[in-house]
C-alpha positions as CSV (number, residue, x, y, z in Angstrom):
1,M,0.0,0.0,0.0
2,P,1.5,3.4,-1.0
3,I,2.2,6.0,1.6
4,P,-0.1,9.0,1.2
5,P,1.5,12.4,0.7
6,P,1.8,14.8,3.6
7,Q,-0.7,17.3,4.2
8,H,0.0,20.7,2.8
9,P,1.3,23.0,5.7
10,G,-1.1,25.8,4.7
11,A,-4.3,23.7,4.5
12,A,-5.1,23.7,8.2
13,G,-4.1,27.4,8.4
14,A,-6.7,28.2,5.7
15,L,-9.4,26.2,7.5
16,T,-8.6,27.9,10.8
17,L,-8.7,31.3,9.3
18,G,-12.1,30.6,7.7
19,L,-13.6,29.2,11.0
20,V,-12.3,32.0,13.1
21,A,-13.7,34.5,10.7
22,V,-17.2,33.1,10.3
23,I,-17.7,31.7,13.8
24,G,-16.1,34.5,15.5
25,A,-18.1,37.1,13.7
26,V,-21.0,35.8,15.7
27,F,-19.5,37.0,19.0
28,C,-17.5,40.0,17.9
29,V,-17.2,42.1,14.7
30,V,-13.4,42.0,14.4
31,P,-12.8,38.4,13.3
32,I,-14.8,38.7,10.2
33,L,-12.0,40.9,8.8
34,L,-10.0,37.7,8.5
35,S,-12.4,36.4,5.8
36,P,-10.6,37.9,2.8
37,V,-7.3,36.5,4.2
38,A,-8.9,33.0,4.4
39,W,-10.2,33.3,0.9
40,I,-6.9,34.3,-0.5
41,R,-4.9,31.8,1.5
42,G,-7.3,28.9,0.8
43,R,-7.1,29.7,-2.9
44,A,-3.2,29.8,-2.9
45,V,-3.0,26.5,-1.1
46,L,-5.5,24.8,-3.5
47,K,-3.4,26.0,-6.4
48,E,-0.3,24.5,-4.9
49,I,-2.1,21.1,-4.1
50,D,-3.6,21.0,-7.6
51,A,-0.2,21.7,-9.2
52,N,1.4,18.8,-7.4
53,P,-1.1,16.3,-6.0
54,Q,1.5,13.7,-5.6
55,R,3.4,15.9,-3.1
56,W,0.5,17.4,-1.0
57,S,-2.8,16.3,0.4
58,G,-5.3,18.3,2.5
59,R,-7.2,19.7,-0.4
60,D,-10.5,19.3,1.5
61,L,-9.2,21.4,4.4
62,A,-8.0,24.1,2.1
63,N,-11.2,24.1,0.1
64,T,-13.4,24.4,3.2
65,G,-11.2,27.4,4.4
66,Y,-11.6,28.9,0.8
67,I,-15.3,28.5,0.9
68,L,-15.5,29.9,4.5
69,G,-13.5,32.8,3.3
70,I,-15.9,33.6,0.4
71,V,-18.9,33.3,2.8
72,G,-17.3,35.6,5.4
73,T,-16.2,38.2,2.9
74,A,-19.8,38.3,1.5
75,L,-21.1,38.7,5.1
76,L,-18.5,41.5,5.6
77,A,-19.6,43.2,2.4
78,L,-23.3,43.1,3.5
79,G,-22.3,44.5,6.9
80,V,-20.4,47.3,5.4
81,I,-23.3,48.0,3.1
82,G,-25.8,47.9,6.0
83,V,-23.7,50.2,8.2
84,G,-23.3,52.6,5.2
85,G,-27.1,52.6,4.7
86,V,-27.7,53.3,8.3
87,I,-25.3,56.2,8.3
88,A,-26.8,57.6,5.1
89,L,-30.3,57.3,6.6
90,F,-29.2,59.1,9.7
91,L,-27.6,61.8,7.7
92,A,-30.7,62.2,5.5
93,T,-33.0,62.7,8.5
94,E,-30.8,65.4,10.0
């Protein structure tokens, strides 16, 4: 039986960033700022794994971090739009 390749060192990091960003946003606003970093890092790790699949494993972890980064970034954008709308509404009523 062949030995499986080692996990890419950035795969768990991308997953951790994505989880901290999305789950942490429930409790505090600051962790959601990590979402774009998780998105970018997850995509970079996926490219490296896809370029050399015999050398690295951990694609599922990197892909989950990538997807969580996209979701968190979308939530961040909606939050920024919402805050901007509230500010604009407040300024319009003055």
